[in-house]
Backbone atoms as SQL, in Angstrom:
CREATE TABLE atoms (id INTEGER PRIMARY KEY, chain TEXT, resi INTEGER, resn TEXT, atom TEXT, x REAL, y REAL, z REAL);
INSERT INTO atoms VALUES
  (1, 'A', 1, 'ILE', 'N', 83.888, -127.482, -151.698),
  (2, 'A', 1, 'ILE', 'CA', 84.742, -126.807, -150.728),
  (3, 'A', 1, 'ILE', 'C', 83.899, -126.536, -149.479),
  (4, 'A', 2, 'PRO', 'N', 84.413, -126.875, -148.323),
  (5, 'A', 2, 'PRO', 'CA', 83.678, -126.563, -147.095),
  (6, 'A', 2, 'PRO', 'C', 83.414, -125.056, -146.988),
  (7, 'A', 3, 'LEU', 'N', 82.296, -124.728, -146.383),
  (8, 'A', 3, 'LEU', 'CA', 81.861, -123.335, -146.317),
  (9, 'A', 3, 'LEU', 'C', 82.897, -122.423, -145.666),
  (10, 'A', 4, 'PHE', 'N', 83.466, -122.845, -144.545),
  (11, 'A', 4, 'PHE', 'CA', 84.429, -121.991, -143.848),
  (12, 'A', 4, 'PHE', 'C', 85.603, -121.645, -144.760),
  (13, 'A', 5, 'GLU', 'N', 86.131, -122.652, -145.426),
  (14, 'A', 5, 'GLU', 'CA', 87.267, -122.425, -146.325),
  (15, 'A', 5, 'GLU', 'C', 86.880, -121.479, -147.456),
  (16, 'A', 6, 'ARG', 'N', 85.697, -121.659, -147.990),
  (17, 'A', 6, 'ARG', 'CA', 85.247, -120.808, -149.092),
  (18, 'A', 6, 'ARG', 'C', 85.079, -119.358, -148.644),
  (19, 'A', 7, 'VAL', 'N', 84.489, -119.158, -147.481),
  (20, 'A', 7, 'VAL', 'CA', 84.283, -117.797, -146.976),
  (21, 'A', 7, 'VAL', 'C', 85.623, -117.099, -146.768),
  (22, 'A', 8, 'VAL', 'N', 86.559, -117.781, -146.143),
  (23, 'A', 8, 'VAL', 'CA', 87.873, -117.175, -145.898),
  (24, 'A', 8, 'VAL', 'C', 88.591, -116.905, -147.218),
  (25, 'A', 9, 'ARG', 'N', 88.552, -117.858, -148.124),
  (26, 'A', 9, 'ARG', 'CA', 89.203, -117.669, -149.425),
  (27, 'A', 9, 'ARG', 'C', 88.594, -116.494, -150.179),
  (28, 'A', 10, 'ASP', 'N', 87.262, -116.439, -150.234),
  (29, 'A', 10, 'ASP', 'CA', 86.604, -115.345, -150.942),
  (30, 'A', 10, 'ASP', 'C', 86.876, -113.996, -150.274),
  (31, 'A', 11, 'ALA', 'N', 86.887, -113.986, -148.953),
  (32, 'A', 11, 'ALA', 'CA', 87.130, -112.735, -148.230),
  (33, 'A', 11, 'ALA', 'C', 88.499, -112.156, -148.574),
  (34, 'A', 12, 'PHE', 'N', 89.485, -113.026, -148.709),
  (35, 'A', 12, 'PHE', 'CA', 90.848, -112.564, -148.978),
  (36, 'A', 12, 'PHE', 'C', 91.191, -112.538, -150.466),
  (37, 'A', 13, 'SER', 'N', 90.244, -112.873, -151.326),
  (38, 'A', 13, 'SER', 'CA', 90.546, -112.998, -152.754),
  (39, 'A', 13, 'SER', 'C', 90.813, -111.662, -153.439),
  (40, 'A', 14, 'GLN', 'N', 90.264, -110.596, -152.915),
  (41, 'A', 14, 'GLN', 'CA', 90.471, -109.285, -153.526),
  (42, 'A', 14, 'GLN', 'C', 91.288, -108.423, -152.579),
  (43, 'A', 15, 'ARG', 'N', 92.520, -108.219, -152.923),
  (44, 'A', 15, 'ARG', 'CA', 93.425, -107.464, -152.058),
  (45, 'A', 15, 'ARG', 'C', 92.904, -106.055, -151.802),
  (46, 'A', 16, 'ARG', 'N', 93.035, -105.646, -150.557),
  (47, 'A', 16, 'ARG', 'CA', 92.691, -104.286, -150.134),
  (48, 'A', 16, 'ARG', 'C', 91.210, -103.951, -150.319),
  (49, 'A', 17, 'LYS', 'N', 90.372, -104.957, -150.367),
  (50, 'A', 17, 'LYS', 'CA', 88.935, -104.732, -150.503),
  (51, 'A', 17, 'LYS', 'C', 88.242, -105.072, -149.192),
  (52, 'A', 18, 'THR', 'N', 87.036, -104.580, -149.051),
  (53, 'A', 18, 'THR', 'CA', 86.265, -104.857, -147.845),
  (54, 'A', 18, 'THR', 'C', 85.561, -106.203, -147.965),
  (55, 'A', 19, 'LEU', 'N', 85.029, -106.661, -146.850),
  (56, 'A', 19, 'LEU', 'CA', 84.274, -107.913, -146.855),
  (57, 'A', 19, 'LEU', 'C', 83.068, -107.825, -147.775),
  (58, 'A', 20, 'ARG', 'N', 82.456, -106.661, -147.842),
  (59, 'A', 20, 'ARG', 'CA', 81.281, -106.472, -148.698),
  (60, 'A', 20, 'ARG', 'C', 81.603, -106.876, -150.143),
  (61, 'A', 21, 'ASN', 'N', 82.770, -106.503, -150.611),
  (62, 'A', 21, 'ASN', 'CA', 83.169, -106.844, -151.978),
  (63, 'A', 21, 'ASN', 'C', 83.615, -108.294, -152.096),
  (64, 'A', 22, 'GLY', 'N', 84.381, -108.754, -151.137),
  (65, 'A', 22, 'GLY', 'CA', 84.926, -110.105, -151.210),
  (66, 'A', 22, 'GLY', 'C', 83.892, -111.199, -151.037),
  (67, 'A', 23, 'LEU', 'N', 82.852, -110.918, -150.264),
  (68, 'A', 23, 'LEU', 'CA', 81.851, -111.952, -149.970),
  (69, 'A', 23, 'LEU', 'C', 80.560, -111.780, -150.770),
  (70, 'A', 24, 'LYS', 'N', 80.596, -110.949, -151.767),
  (71, 'A', 24, 'LYS', 'CA', 79.393, -110.658, -152.555),
  (72, 'A', 24, 'LYS', 'C', 78.757, -111.925, -153.137),
  (73, 'A', 25, 'ARG', 'N', 79.568, -112.800, -153.727),
  (74, 'A', 25, 'ARG', 'CA', 79.027, -114.031, -154.341),
  (75, 'A', 25, 'ARG', 'C', 78.400, -114.950, -153.303),
  (76, 'A', 26, 'VAL', 'N', 79.080, -115.135, -152.188),
  (77, 'A', 26, 'VAL', 'CA', 78.566, -116.016, -151.135),
  (78, 'A', 26, 'VAL', 'C', 77.256, -115.460, -150.584),
  (79, 'A', 27, 'MET', 'N', 77.212, -114.160, -150.372),
  (80, 'A', 27, 'MET', 'CA', 75.999, -113.543, -149.840),
  (81, 'A', 27, 'MET', 'C', 74.834, -113.686, -150.815),
  (82, 'A', 28, 'GLN', 'N', 75.096, -113.545, -152.100),
  (83, 'A', 28, 'GLN', 'CA', 74.041, -113.717, -153.097),
  (84, 'A', 28, 'GLN', 'C', 73.572, -115.168, -153.141),
  (85, 'A', 29, 'GLU', 'N', 74.508, -116.088, -153.097),
  (86, 'A', 29, 'GLU', 'CA', 74.166, -117.512, -153.151),
  (87, 'A', 29, 'GLU', 'C', 73.295, -117.923, -151.971),
  (88, 'A', 30, 'PHE', 'N', 73.595, -117.399, -150.794),
  (89, 'A', 30, 'PHE', 'CA', 72.851, -117.764, -149.593),
  (90, 'A', 30, 'PHE', 'C', 71.660, -116.843, -149.344),
  (91, 'A', 31, 'GLY', 'N', 71.474, -115.852, -150.188),
  (92, 'A', 31, 'GLY', 'CA', 70.345, -114.949, -150.045),
  (93, 'A', 31, 'GLY', 'C', 70.411, -114.099, -148.793),
  (94, 'A', 32, 'VAL', 'N', 71.610, -113.680, -148.447),
  (95, 'A', 32, 'VAL', 'CA', 71.826, -112.905, -147.228),
  (96, 'A', 32, 'VAL', 'C', 72.215, -111.483, -147.609),
  (97, 'A', 33, 'SER', 'N', 71.602, -110.517, -146.952),
  (98, 'A', 33, 'SER', 'CA', 71.991, -109.129, -147.202),
  (99, 'A', 33, 'SER', 'C', 72.681, -108.518, -145.990),
  (100, 'A', 34, 'ASP', 'N', 72.539, -109.172, -144.844),
  (101, 'A', 34, 'ASP', 'CA', 73.135, -108.655, -143.618),
  (102, 'A', 34, 'ASP', 'C', 73.814, -109.798, -142.878),
  (103, 'A', 35, 'LEU', 'N', 74.988, -109.534, -142.362),
  (104, 'A', 35, 'LEU', 'CA', 75.738, -110.545, -141.628),
  (105, 'A', 35, 'LEU', 'C', 76.157, -109.984, -140.277),
  (106, 'A', 36, 'PRO', 'N', 76.509, -110.858, -139.322),
  (107, 'A', 36, 'PRO', 'CA', 76.836, -110.399, -137.967),
  (108, 'A', 36, 'PRO', 'C', 78.231, -109.790, -137.820),
  (109, 'A', 37, 'VAL', 'N', 78.779, -109.292, -138.903),
  (110, 'A', 37, 'VAL', 'CA', 80.070, -108.601, -138.861),
  (111, 'A', 37, 'VAL', 'C', 79.943, -107.321, -139.675),
  (112, 'A', 38, 'ASP', 'N', 80.811, -106.387, -139.418),
  (113, 'A', 38, 'ASP', 'CA', 80.829, -105.135, -140.164),
  (114, 'A', 38, 'ASP', 'C', 81.419, -105.404, -141.545),
  (115, 'A', 39, 'LEU', 'N', 80.592, -105.323, -142.570),
  (116, 'A', 39, 'LEU', 'CA', 81.040, -105.620, -143.929),
  (117, 'A', 39, 'LEU', 'C', 81.953, -104.539, -144.495),
  (118, 'A', 40, 'GLY', 'N', 82.113, -103.453, -143.776),
  (119, 'A', 40, 'GLY', 'CA', 83.025, -102.402, -144.190),
  (120, 'A', 40, 'GLY', 'C', 84.464, -102.668, -143.776),
  (121, 'A', 41, 'LEU', 'N', 84.667, -103.722, -142.987),
  (122, 'A', 41, 'LEU', 'CA', 86.020, -104.076, -142.550),
  (123, 'A', 41, 'LEU', 'C', 86.758, -104.841, -143.634),
  (124, 'A', 42, 'ARG', 'N', 88.053, -104.851, -143.507),
  (125, 'A', 42, 'ARG', 'CA', 88.873, -105.685, -144.386),
  (126, 'A', 42, 'ARG', 'C', 89.015, -107.062, -143.744),
  (127, 'A', 43, 'PRO', 'N', 89.205, -108.098, -144.546),
  (128, 'A', 43, 'PRO', 'CA', 89.247, -109.468, -144.015),
  (129, 'A', 43, 'PRO', 'C', 90.265, -109.679, -142.899),
  (130, 'A', 44, 'GLU', 'N', 91.381, -109.004, -142.974),
  (131, 'A', 44, 'GLU', 'CA', 92.420, -109.204, -141.960),
  (132, 'A', 44, 'GLU', 'C', 92.036, -108.630, -140.600),
  (133, 'A', 45, 'ASN', 'N', 90.973, -107.839, -140.543),
  (134, 'A', 45, 'ASN', 'CA', 90.535, -107.250, -139.281),
  (135, 'A', 45, 'ASN', 'C', 89.594, -108.149, -138.486),
  (136, 'A', 46, 'LEU', 'N', 89.182, -109.269, -139.058),
  (137, 'A', 46, 'LEU', 'CA', 88.280, -110.186, -138.364),
  (138, 'A', 46, 'LEU', 'C', 89.068, -111.247, -137.610),
  (139, 'A', 47, 'SER', 'N', 88.501, -111.677, -136.502),
  (140, 'A', 47, 'SER', 'CA', 89.103, -112.767, -135.739),
  (141, 'A', 47, 'SER', 'C', 88.574, -114.097, -136.273),
  (142, 'A', 48, 'LEU', 'N', 89.164, -115.164, -135.814),
  (143, 'A', 48, 'LEU', 'CA', 88.684, -116.492, -136.177),
  (144, 'A', 48, 'LEU', 'C', 87.230, -116.656, -135.737),
  (145, 'A', 49, 'ALA', 'N', 86.911, -116.167, -134.550),
  (146, 'A', 49, 'ALA', 'CA', 85.535, -116.250, -134.044),
  (147, 'A', 49, 'ALA', 'C', 84.561, -115.488, -134.944),
  (148, 'A', 50, 'ASP', 'N', 84.993, -114.362, -135.493),
  (149, 'A', 50, 'ASP', 'CA', 84.140, -113.604, -136.414),
  (150, 'A', 50, 'ASP', 'C', 83.817, -114.429, -137.657),
  (151, 'A', 51, 'TYR', 'N', 84.812, -115.126, -138.180),
  (152, 'A', 51, 'TYR', 'CA', 84.576, -115.966, -139.359),
  (153, 'A', 51, 'TYR', 'C', 83.648, -117.135, -139.031),
  (154, 'A', 52, 'VAL', 'N', 83.797, -117.701, -137.849),
  (155, 'A', 52, 'VAL', 'CA', 82.904, -118.788, -137.426),
  (156, 'A', 52, 'VAL', 'C', 81.472, -118.263, -137.316),
  (157, 'A', 53, 'ASN', 'N', 81.289, -117.098, -136.699),
  (158, 'A', 53, 'ASN', 'CA', 79.955, -116.500, -136.581),
  (159, 'A', 53, 'ASN', 'C', 79.358, -116.196, -137.948),
  (160, 'A', 54, 'LEU', 'N', 80.181, -115.721, -138.842),
  (161, 'A', 54, 'LEU', 'CA', 79.736, -115.414, -140.193),
  (162, 'A', 54, 'LEU', 'C', 79.237, -116.686, -140.893),
  (163, 'A', 55, 'CYS', 'N', 79.999, -117.755, -140.799),
  (164, 'A', 55, 'CYS', 'CA', 79.600, -119.027, -141.416),
  (165, 'A', 55, 'CYS', 'C', 78.340, -119.584, -140.774),
  (166, 'A', 56, 'ASN', 'N', 78.236, -119.473, -139.460),
  (167, 'A', 56, 'ASN', 'CA', 77.033, -119.946, -138.774),
  (168, 'A', 56, 'ASN', 'C', 75.800, -119.176, -139.236),
  (169, 'A', 57, 'ALA', 'N', 75.941, -117.881, -139.459),
  (170, 'A', 57, 'ALA', 'CA', 74.821, -117.077, -139.950),
  (171, 'A', 57, 'ALA', 'C', 74.407, -117.526, -141.348),
  (172, 'A', 58, 'LEU', 'N', 75.378, -117.837, -142.186),
  (173, 'A', 58, 'LEU', 'CA', 75.066, -118.327, -143.534),
  (174, 'A', 58, 'LEU', 'C', 74.344, -119.673, -143.469),
  (175, 'A', 59, 'ILE', 'N', 74.796, -120.552, -142.595),
  (176, 'A', 59, 'ILE', 'CA', 74.175, -121.873, -142.447),
  (177, 'A', 59, 'ILE', 'C', 72.741, -121.731, -141.938),
  (178, 'A', 60, 'ARG', 'N', 72.534, -120.855, -140.957),
  (179, 'A', 60, 'ARG', 'CA', 71.176, -120.634, -140.432),
  (180, 'A', 60, 'ARG', 'C', 70.251, -120.101, -141.522),
  (181, 'A', 61, 'GLN', 'N', 70.751, -119.181, -142.328),
  (182, 'A', 61, 'GLN', 'CA', 69.939, -118.615, -143.406),
  (183, 'A', 61, 'GLN', 'C', 69.580, -119.690, -144.425),
  (184, 'A', 62, 'LYS', 'N', 70.543, -120.509, -144.775),
  (185, 'A', 62, 'LYS', 'CA', 70.305, -121.584, -145.744),
  (186, 'A', 62, 'LYS', 'C', 69.272, -122.570, -145.199),
  (187, 'A', 63, 'ALA', 'N', 69.375, -122.916, -143.921),
  (188, 'A', 63, 'ALA', 'CA', 68.421, -123.842, -143.306),
  (189, 'A', 63, 'ALA', 'C', 67.023, -123.238, -143.285),
  (190, 'A', 64, 'ALA', 'N', 66.925, -121.954, -142.994),
  (191, 'A', 64, 'ALA', 'CA', 65.620, -121.285, -142.970),
  (192, 'A', 64, 'ALA', 'C', 65.008, -121.252, -144.367),
  (193, 'A', 65, 'ASP', 'N', 65.835, -121.050, -145.370),
  (194, 'A', 65, 'ASP', 'CA', 65.340, -121.015, -146.747),
  (195, 'A', 65, 'ASP', 'C', 64.880, -122.385, -147.222),
  (196, 'A', 66, 'ASP', 'N', 65.513, -123.438, -146.717),
  (197, 'A', 66, 'ASP', 'CA', 65.182, -124.799, -147.141),
  (198, 'A', 66, 'ASP', 'C', 63.886, -125.309, -146.525),
  (199, 'A', 67, 'GLN', 'N', 63.404, -124.644, -145.494),
  (200, 'A', 67, 'GLN', 'CA', 62.178, -125.122, -144.831),
  (201, 'A', 67, 'GLN', 'C', 60.948, -124.591, -145.491);
């Protein structure tokens, strides 16, 4: 599954939960503890640009870990 689709799906997978809860697996997989969005927000409060920034941060972290 492409990363963007997975992040959005995981974010919305738990109704009425914050991003911190919905993205827990993705954050653990990518070894990220901090992201460029407020993890206390609910998924519906983010814009498309926020999701793009979030995915870009995950990709940068993965690339840094691979080096």
